[in-house]
N, C-alpha and C positions, 0 to 999 in steps of 0.2 A: 058474564051473560051467556045464555045458550040460545042459539038460533040455527035454523036449518040452512045449510049451503046447498045440499042436494037431499034426496030422500034418505040417503045413508050417512051423509057427512054433516056433522054439526060443528058450529063454532063454539068454543068454550074458553076463549081468551078473556082478558080483563084490561080495563083502562087504568092508567096511572095518572091521576090529576094532581098529585102532590109533589112529584119530583121536579126540581128546578132545572137541573142540568143532566142531559143524557150523556153517558160516558164521562161525567164530571167536567164537560167542556162545552156542550152544545145546548143553548137555551131552547126550551120547549114550552113556549107560552100556552100552547093548547094541549099539553100533556103528551102521553105516549101510550100506544097500544101494544100489549104483549099478546101475540096471537098463538092460539093452540086450537087443535081440531081433533074430533073424534070420528073414526070411521067404524060404523056398526055393520058387522057381518057375522059369519060363523065364528070367526076370530075377531076381536076388537083391537084396533090400533089407535093409539093416541099420538098425534103429531106434535111433539115438543111440549115443554112445560113453560113456565113463566118465571119472571124475576121473583126471588124469595120475598120481596116486599109485599107481593100480592098472592102469596102461597095459599092462604086460607080461602080467599075468594075463588081462586082457581080450583082448589080441591072441592069446594062446594059446587061449582059449575060442572066439574067432572062427575061428581056423584049424581047430580041431577040428570045429566045426559045418560049416564049408565043405567039408572033405575036399579033393578035387582041384579044386574050382571056385573062382572068384573073384567077389567081390561087384560088383554094378553100381552100386548107389545107397547112400549113407549119408544117411538122413533125420535132419536136425538140427531137433528141435522146439523147443529151448530153448538159448540161448547161455551159460547160466551154466557156469562152469568145471568144476563137478562132473559135467557131462554132455558137455562139449566138450574136456576136457583131453587126450583121445587122438585127436582128429580128424586132426591133421596126421600123426601116426604111422600112421594107417590109410591116408591118402592117399599117403604115401611108400611104404608097403608094397605097395599095389595101385594102380599108375599109371593104370588105366582107371576107377577109382572116381570117381563124381561125388557132390558134396554136393547134396542137395535140401532147401531151406529157404525161409523167408519172405524177402521183399525187405528187410525191416528187419534181419533176421539177416545177410543178405549184406553190408550196410553195417557190421555189427559185426565180422565175421570179421577184417578187418585190424587192428582195435583189440586183438584178443587174439593175433593171429599175424602180426606185422609182417613177418617174414622169409620167409613162405611166399607163393608166387605162386599165387593162386587162379584165374588166367585160364584159361578153358575147363574149369574143374573144378566149376563151380557152376551149378545150375538153380534159379531162383527160382519159387516157387509162391504162389498166393493163394487166398483163400476160394473154394471150389467147384471148384478144379482137381483133376484126377485123374491118377494114374500107373498105367499098365497094366503088370503084371508077367507076365501069363499068365492063370492061373485067378484070381489075386488082383488086385483093383483097390483102390488106396489113394486115399481121398478126404481132402482137406485142409480144415480149418476153422480160421479165425483165432480165437485166444484171447488177445487183447491184455490185458496186466496181470494175467494168471493165471500168474505174478505179475510178469513182465517184458513190455515192449511188443511184442517180436518173436515171442511164443510162438504155435505152431500145435499142433493135435492132429490125429491121423490115424485114420481109420476104415477097417478092412479089410472090404470088402463080403463076401468069400467066407466068412471064418470068423467074421464079426460081432464083431470085436475093436476096441475103442476104445483106442488108444494115447494116454493122457490127460496126457502130460507130467508136470508136478508135481502136477496134480490127483489126488486120491485117494492121495497119497503119505503116508508116515509115517516117523518115526524108527525105527531099529532094523535090524540086519542080518537077513537071511532065515534065517540059521543059528540065530537066537534065536526060539523059538516063544513068542508072546505074544498076548494079546487085541488086536484091531486098534484099537478106538475110542480108547483112552486116548492112545496115542502119535500116532495120526492126528489127534486133536483138538489136541493140543499143537503138532503140526506145522502144522496148518491155520491156527490163530489167530495163530501167531507168524510164519508165512511168508506166508500169503495173506489174513490177517484183514482188512486194510485194503480189500481189493478184492471185497467182497461183491457189488456190482452186476455186476462183470465175471464173477464165478463164476456168478451167476444167468443171465447171457447165454449162457454156455457150456452150462449145464444145459438151457436152452431148446433149443439146437441139438441136444444129445445126446438129448433126449426124442423127436426125430423119427427117430432111428436105432434099428434092431433090434440091441441090444447084448446079447451073451451073455458076453463077457469084458471086463474092464477091466484094462489093462496099464499101470501107472504107472511113473514113473522112479525112485521109491523105494518100498520096501515090497512086500508080496506081490501076486501076480497074483490078481485077484478073479474067481471063477468061479461062485459060488453066492450066492443071496440078495442080488442086486445092489440090490434095492429098499431094503434096509436101509442100505447105504452111500450110495446116492444120496439117500435121505431125510435122513440126517444132514448131508450136504453142503448140502441145501436149507435145513435148519434153521439151520446155521451161517452160511450166506451171506445169509440173511434177517435175521440177528441176533436170531432168535427164541430163546425160552427153551428149553433142552434139559432142565434139571432144576430143579424148584421147590425153593427152599431159600435159605440165606444163606451167603455166603462172606465171612469176616472176614479182611481183610488187615491185618497189624499190623507197625508199625515201632517197636520198643521199645529204649531204650538200656540201662536197668538192670533191666528186667523189670516195672516198674509198669504200663506201658501194656498189656503182654501179659497180665498178671493180669486187668485189666479186660476185655480181649477174650475171654479164656477164661471169665470169669464171665458175660458177655453170651451166649456160646455155650450155657452151662448154662441160662440163663433162657429162651432161645429153644427149646431142646429141651423144657424143662418146659412151655412154652406150646404145644407141638405142631408146631413147625417140622418139615417133612418131612425136611430134610437140613441139617446145619450143619457147616462145616469152618473151621478156623483155620490161617492160614499166617503164619510168622515170616519177614518179608521180608528180614531180615538173614541168614538161614541157609538158607531153603528156595529151591528152584529158581525163579527169576523167571519163566521161560517157563511153568512149571506154574501159577504164580499168575495169570498172564495168562489161561491156558486156563480156569482155574476161574472167573475173573471173568466171562468170556463165557458159560460154561456155565450158571451159576446165575441165578435170577430176581432175587436181591437181593445187594447188596454192602454191607459196612461197612468203612470205612477208619479205622484207629486209629493215630495217630502222635504221638510226642513232638515238642515244639518244640525247635528247635536252631539256634543262631546267628541268631536273628531270623527263622527260616524253619521248615521241617519237616525232620524227620530224613531224611537223604538216601535211604535205601532206599525210603521212601514217595514221594519226588519221582521216583525212577527208575521205580517201579511206575506212577504216574499218567501219566508221560511215555509209557511203553510202551502203556498203554491208549489214550491220545489218538492216537498215531501209527498204531495198529492199528484205529482206527475204533470204539472202544467206544461203545455207544448203547443206548437203549431199556431202561434199567434203573432201579430204585429203589435209592438209596444213602444209608446213614446214616453219621454222622461222630462219632468220638470223638477228642478232643484232650487232650494233657497238657502241663503246664508247671509250673515251680517258682516263677517270679516274673512271667512275662509270656506266658501261653499265646497262641500265634499260629498254630499248625499248622492249626487248624480253619478259620480264615478263608482260609488259602492253599489248603487242600484243596478248600474250597467254590469258590474262584475257578477252579481247574483243572477240577473236575467240571462247572462251569457252562458251560464251553467245549465240552463234549461233547454230541452230538446226543440230544435227548429223554431226558436224565438228570434224574430227579426227586430232589431232595435231601429226605430224610425228616427231619422235626423230631421231637423236639428234638435239637440237637447237644449231646453230653455233654462237659463240661469237667472234667478231673481236675486236682488240684493235687498233683503229685509222686507220690502213691500213692492207690489206691482206698480209700475209707473207707465206713463203713456208710451215711453220708448220701448216697453216690453210688448206692446200690442203686435208689432211686426213679427216678432219671434213666435208669438202664440198663433198668429195667422199662418205663418209658414209651417208650423207643426200641424195645424189643422189640415192644411192643404196636403201635406205629405201623408197624413193618416188616411185621408179620403182618396188618395191617388189610385189605390188598387181596390 
């Protein structure tokens, strides 16, 4: 699609409504947007390309936006294939087109496009460099590990637009109208969550710029109430609490552990917990469970013992938390077992490896099914969770 962002900047991205899994792991029931932009001036710059799956649609949108003109520069801010899958097609169609990207990305180009000769077709830029288009000046800022090492973001001085690469992106096609924060949060913690310090460094650079529009590589262009979006990114990247409450993540085989998790949720609500939610890790979206764990102030992990370990969905969940940098939270533990409960010890070991995670006592041990005698332990755990 082609639409105006400003008088000189056009959106030329495409929606992908056919892909089932983004990065082959994140469900995207509402599709995905691959964003690209064209800046029209004395020199014409194209901001990123799109996934090769949508190459033909993108080239058609690019041609429509160009009219009789040809582009001078293709800015490549991020080398991931969902943004560079159509780079070579553009270079082949427009022989005078030059790629402008970071030095690290220049090294990566042959890794993705072995057969294409980039000699004389690439201009490397670094932090502080600028590209003059005419009325528009593009300033480049390094954003390493947001969320790859070669990433740059670009600021258009004339129209005060920050082209933010994967920053401020979200799951979902633009044709699907939905509230921003939920899918942006799920996207952030699962894509960029490990790199809070690097996101903080980028936010510090952005704070020195006069930004009126944020144009990410996924999701809608942000034009109003930018403080809200930036504030959420600041909270997320500091690993601060966004929502006071308790998220209970449960891995149950025959339902006994889930029954206890749901009873704990009832007790917490009765005791005044501001928000309580329960996820069945065997059935619910893992990426959403990770998102909720980062969002909430407290976490409870409840799992059955299995093969001398913990039920695999819980192992998977804790592994995701660890690699995404989970930290600075209070966590309670419920374990279940029929002859040798061991999940609690193993969950404790994994959580203890995470930064500033406080294990809340008591750990609750169930034997096969929750019984009346277990109520007191669940009550005690709820009171301990709400004590701070």
